[in-house]
LUMTITOR-946869 format. One record per residue (C-alpha): residue number from 1; x, y, z. Coordinates in nm, 2 decimals. Layout:
<zados>
ZADO    n      xx      yy      zz
ZADO  NUM       X       Y       Z
...
</zados>
This chain:
<zados>
ZADO    n      xx      yy      zz
ZADO    1   14.41    3.68   -6.62
ZADO    2   14.25    3.40   -6.43
ZADO    3   14.10    3.14   -6.55
ZADO    4   13.77    3.16   -6.34
ZADO    5   13.76    3.53   -6.51
ZADO    6   13.80    3.38   -6.87
ZADO    7   13.51    3.15   -6.71
ZADO    8   13.29    3.42   -6.63
ZADO    9   13.34    3.61   -6.98
ZADO   10   13.25    3.26   -7.16
ZADO   11   12.95    3.21   -6.94
ZADO   12   12.83    3.58   -7.05
ZADO   13   12.82    3.44   -7.46
ZADO   14   12.44    3.38   -7.52
ZADO   15   12.45    3.28   -7.88
ZADO   16   12.58    2.95   -7.94
ZADO   17   12.78    3.09   -8.29
ZADO   18   12.97    3.23   -8.08
ZADO   19   13.10    2.99   -7.87
ZADO   20   13.17    2.81   -8.15
ZADO   21   13.39    3.10   -8.32
ZADO   22   13.55    3.16   -7.93
ZADO   23   13.66    2.74   -7.97
ZADO   24   13.81    2.76   -8.33
ZADO   25   13.95    3.09   -8.25
ZADO   26   14.08    2.90   -7.91
ZADO   27   14.24    2.58   -8.15
ZADO   28   14.35    2.82   -8.41
ZADO   29   14.58    2.99   -8.09
ZADO   30   14.72    2.68   -7.95
ZADO   31   14.79    2.52   -8.30
ZADO   32   15.02    2.83   -8.31
ZADO   33   15.18    2.79   -7.99
ZADO   34   15.25    2.44   -8.10
ZADO   35   15.39    2.51   -8.37
ZADO   36   15.61    2.79   -8.29
ZADO   37   15.77    2.48   -8.09
ZADO   38   15.86    2.28   -8.25
ZADO   39   16.05    2.49   -8.52
ZADO   40   16.37    2.43   -8.58
ZADO   41   16.56    2.75   -8.51
ZADO   42   16.87    2.71   -8.71
ZADO   43   17.11    3.04   -8.76
ZADO   44   17.29    2.96   -9.10
ZADO   45   17.70    2.98   -9.02
ZADO   46   17.87    3.21   -9.21
ZADO   47   18.09    2.99   -9.51
ZADO   48   17.86    2.70   -9.51
ZADO   49   17.77    2.72   -9.87
ZADO   50   18.14    2.76   -9.95
ZADO   51   18.15    2.52  -10.25
ZADO   52   17.86    2.41  -10.33
ZADO   53   17.85    2.58  -10.70
ZADO   54   18.10    2.72  -10.91
ZADO   55   18.07    3.05  -11.13
ZADO   56   18.19    2.99  -11.48
ZADO   57   18.43    3.24  -11.59
ZADO   58   18.24    3.43  -11.82
ZADO   59   18.03    3.48  -11.57
ZADO   60   18.05    3.90  -11.55
ZADO   61   18.06    3.93  -11.98
ZADO   62   17.77    4.01  -12.14
ZADO   63   17.50    3.81  -12.22
ZADO   64   17.43    3.75  -12.64
ZADO   65   17.02    3.83  -12.57
ZADO   66   17.12    4.20  -12.50
ZADO   67   17.39    4.23  -12.75
ZADO   68   17.29    4.52  -13.05
ZADO   69   17.23    4.32  -13.40
ZADO   70   17.46    4.43  -13.63
ZADO   71   17.29    4.52  -13.95
ZADO   72   17.56    4.39  -14.22
</zados>
């Protein structure tokens, strides 16, 4: 689209309220555009969390909370 075409469409708006809404929408689009550029697009590498946590040896054992209560 050319800028001239955009300006001609803006001039067709009669209401100041519509022009204010258009301005808000343009500001939203600009903020979205700048936010996308600023995002750091890091891709995690396989194994990057190795050694950051340890599982206990009884990890797969049933929890006591789910055991059947003994009647005796």
